N, C-alpha and C positions, 0 to 999 in steps of 0.2 A: 884761305879758310873762310867759310861763310860766317857772317856776324849778324846777330839778330838786333833789331831796333826795338827797344822797350818803350812802352807807351806812357807809363806812369810809375812813380816810386811804389815799391811794395815792401811789406814786412811779413815776417812769419809770426803767427800766433803761437802761444805756448804749446798747444797740442801739436802744431805742425813741427815745431822744433823736435818734439819727441818722435813724431812719425818719421821724420826724415833724418834722424840722428846718424844713421849709418852713412848717409851722404855727407852730412855736415862735418864728420870727423875725417873725411878724405880731403886733403889739401887741393886736389884737382877739381873738387866740387865746392865744398865749403858753403858758407852762407851766401857768398856772391853767386855761385853757380845755382844754388837752390832758388834764390830770388829770380834768377833768369828763367828758370823752369816755371816758376809761378807766374811770371809775366808773359810767358810764351803762348802763342796761339797757333795750334797745329790742326790742319784739316786732313782727315783720313777719308779717302774716297773708297767706300766699300766697307761693310761690316760683316764680312764673311771670313773665309779661311785665313787670309793674311791680316785683315783688319782686326780680327778678334784678339790675337796676342799683342798686336801693335798697340791698340788703344788701351788694353788692360795694363800693359807695362808702362805706357806713357801716363796713364792715370795714377798708377802706384808711385811713379817717379815724381809726381807733383806738377805736371804740366797744367797750367792754370785754366786754359780754354782748349777744349777739344771739339772740333767740328766734325760731324759725321754725315756723309752723303750716302744714302741707300734708299731704295724704293721697294725692296723685296720683303717677303714674309718668310719666317723660319719654317723650313721643311725638314721631315725626318731624315732625308739624305744629307742635310747639313751637319747633323750632330756628330758625325764621325770625325770632324776636323774643326768645326766652328765652335770653339770651346766657350765662347762668351754666351752661348745660348744653351738652354737645357730642354729636357723633354717636355716640361710644362709650358715652354715657350712656343711649341709647334703651332703654327697658324697665326702667331702674333707678328706684328711689324718688327723687323730686325732692329730698327732704330729704337723702338720702345724697349725691346729686350736688352740691347746693348747699353742704353741709357741707364736702366735699372741696375745692371751689373756694374757699371762704372761708378754709380753713386754708392753702391755697397762697398766697392774697393776704396774709394776716396771721395767723401762728400764735399771736399774742398774744390773739386774740379767742376768748372762750368761747362756743361755739355750743350752744344749748339747743333740741333738736328736739322737736316735738310732732306725731307722725305720726298725726293724727286729723282728722276733720271737726269744724270749730268748731260748737258747738251751744249752745243756751240752758242746757244742763246743765253744760257744762264751761267756758264762756267766762269767767265771773267768776273761777274758780279759776286759769285760765291767765294772765289779765291782771293779777292782783293784785300780782305780784312785779316788774312792769315799770314804768318811768317813763313811757314813751311807747309808743303803739301806732300802727303804720303800716299802713294798709289797702291791700293790693295785690290785692284780690279783684275778681271780674268778675260778680257776681250780686247782686241786690237783697236777698234774705234775709240774706246775710252782711254786707252793708253796714249794714243796719239793726241787726243783731245787734252788730256792732263798735261802732256809734255808741252804742247803749243801754248796753252794758257799760261803755264809756268814761265816759259821763255818770254812771252809778251809782257808779263807782269814782273819779271825779274825774281821769281821765287825758286828756291831749291825744290827739286822733285825727288823724294826718297822712294826709289823704285824697287819692287820685288815681283817675281813671277815664279810659278811652280807648275810642274807637270810630272805625274807618276812618281818617280824617285829623284827628280832633279829640280834644283832651284837656282835662281839668279838674284843678285842684289847689286844695287849701285846708287849713286847720288848724281842725278843729272842737274847741273847748275850752269846755265849758259854763260853767266857772268864770270865764272872761274874755270870752266872746262866744257866738255862736250855735252850735247843734249841727246835725248833718245833717238832723234832723227839722224844724228851723226853716226850712231851705231846701226840703226835700221832705217835707212832713207825711205823705203817702201815696205808695205806689209806683204807677207807671203801671199801667193795666189789663193783665192777662196777654196776652202776644203782641204788644203795641204796640211794645216796644223789642226788636229782635233781638239775639241774642248775637253776640259776636265770631266764633264758629264759623259763624254764619249770614251775618253782614254783613261780616266781615273786618276786619283792622286792618293799617295800614302798619307793617312790622317796626321801623322806627326810632322810631315814636311812643312806645311804652312806655319806650324808653330816655330820651327827653326828659322825660316826666312822672315817671318813676321817679327821675331825677336831681333833679328839683324837690323831690320828697318827701324825698330824702336831704338836700338842702340845708336844707329847712325843719326837719328833725329835728336837724341839727347846730346850727342857730341856736337852737333851743329849748334844747338841752343847754348850750351855752356862754353863753346869755343875751345874745346880741348881735343887732343888727339889728331889723327889723320883721317879725314872722312874719305868715303869711297868716290870722291870726285875724280873723274878720269880713270877709274878702275871698275871692272866688272868682275864681281865675285861669283864663281860657279861652284855649286855644291852637288856632289854625287852621294846620295844617301846610301845606296847599296855598297859602294866602295868606301864610304866614309872618307871622302877626299874633298878638300877645298882647292880650287885653282883660281888664279887671278889673271885677267887679261888687261893689258894697258889699253886705254882708249884715248884717242886724240881728237881734238876738235876738227871737224871737217870744214875747211874754208869755203866750200861750195854748198854747205848745208842750206836747204831752202828756207830755214827759219832763223838760224843763229849764225849763219855764215857771213861773209863780207858783203855780199849783195843779196839779201834775203828776198825771196819771191813771195813768201807767205807773210802777210802783214796783219792778217785777221784770221779768226777761226773759220774753218771750212766745214763742208758736209762730210763728216767722218764715216758715216755708214756707206756713202757712195764711194769714198776714197778707199775704204778697206773691203767692201763687198760683203756678201753674206757668208758667215762661217759658223760651224758648230751644228751638231745634230739638234740642238734645242731651238734653232731658229727656223723660220719659215723657209721651206725648200722652193727652189725656182726652176725645177724640172717639170716640164709638161708631159706627164706620163699617165696612162690609165690607172685609175684607183678603184679599190673596193673597200667598203667599210667592214669593221669587225662583225657587225650584226648581219651584213649580207653574206659574209663568208660562213658564219655559223649556220645560216639558213641553208646554204648549199651543202654543208656537211651533214645537216640533219636530214636532208632530202636525198642522201646517198648520191649526191652529184659533186662530191668533194674534188676540187682541183688538186693538182700537184702543188704541195706547199713547200717552198724553199726558204730556209732561214740563212741569211747572209751575215749573221753576227760571228763573233769569234768563239772558239770552243769553250773558253772559260765563262763566257756569257751564257752559252747553251747549257752549261751545268747549273746555272742559277735557276733557269725556268725555260720551259718549252711549250709550244703548242702541239697537241697530239698529232702525230703522223708527219710532222715537219722533217725535212731532210736538211742537214747542215752542210752548206757550201759557203764558207767565208768569202766575203767580197773579193779579197785579194787572190783567192784561188779560182774564182769564177771563170776567167779566160781559159785556164788549163783544164777545167772540168765541165766546160760547156757541153762537151759531147755526151755527158750523162743525161742531158735533158732532150726531150722530143718536141720539135716545133709543132707537132700535131696536138699536143696536150694543152689543156687549160692549166695555166700556171699562176700562182699567187706568190709573190715574194715579200718577205717581211724582215725587219730588223728590230731595233729597240723602239725607235719612235718614227721611222719613216724616211730618213735622209739617205742612209746607205742602200736601203732597198730600192729607193727611187733611182739611185745611180745604177743599181744592178739592172732594173727594168729598162732604163734608157740604153744601157750597153747591149742587153739581149735583143731589144727591138731593132737596134742598128745591125745586129747579127742575124736578123731574119725571123725572130719570134714575133708573132702577132697576137696570139691568144694568151695575153699575159697582163697581170695587174699588180699594182703595188698595194699592200695592205696599209691603208691610211692610218697613221698614228702608231703603227707597229704593234709589238707585243704589249706596250703600255695601254694602247686602246683596247686590245683584247681583254686585258685584265679589268679595265674600267667598264667595258660595255657587255662582256660576255661571261668571263670566268674570274670572279674576284679572288679565287683561290691561287691564281697565278701570281707569284711575288713580283713586286715592282722594284726597280733598282735605278 
């Protein structure tokens, strides 16, 4: 069981005794456990879907110092799941929004903000003053970075991940069990795992998984119960089922094994490659801007417009005259296209359509372009009435 090192004696003020009374009357927590919570220093990486319920419940529980790492601003698309932010916070720094919400929940909590992207240059410096690190991120480079920094510093890593209707939670703590690399030694090939922006996530799901992370963090601090060290908890929201996988420490793990080959933080973007539709694409394909496409359509020189999104996305919004051929169906439906036609392919933001153009060019199509920025760019540059998602 992980044990936390307390820095200085603490005591509860009269109002804190009343605030935490439901904890204090539990023998498993009591005054001793509540003082441990007050002295604890927890760093949450990410103030989004997982980070929102995580820091809200840790603040309510009385964790004395909460560090927050995030560099993003609140967007309308966040509000469906990131419950620490509200409509009036759109456009604000997520750290400012989260800090204000935490202070409203519990003014006794000291919030330490780090409005920066977590990198191999700053991770060790940020992590070193905290007892526990909770990973609320949504991308592989940062997950491996958090894991490796925690291993090198001997910190527990309270892990959570979500996608569509499924979630995972564990505690990776190399001093007492496996680390994240023991489970996933290498990231998946670039493009294999879609981001939440591309594949979606049920808004309630991060609340469930983030609360599990908060629970595990509290258990580590007070030293009670059996933490998820050496166990991976899998949650299926559609089936309402929890499953558990036993995890073993990999003796050949490159960072926590018997003969580690990783002794310092590495370049994680290079290690993991580019993934997700929100990131810059690396396919060299011919492109056309939304404004250029609009000009062709206005001049009655409209090309054949192919939409490679999924049917449920097509229901959200479309560009007039576009034909829906989902990317996965393209090889079987390629015969529906004529190599003699001028063709423009689009998706949501440009990644999937670039893959489609690359595939079609290799199949003999020459008069073909990718709509740069996808239907999002069309909404921004041509037709604001087209909804963005």
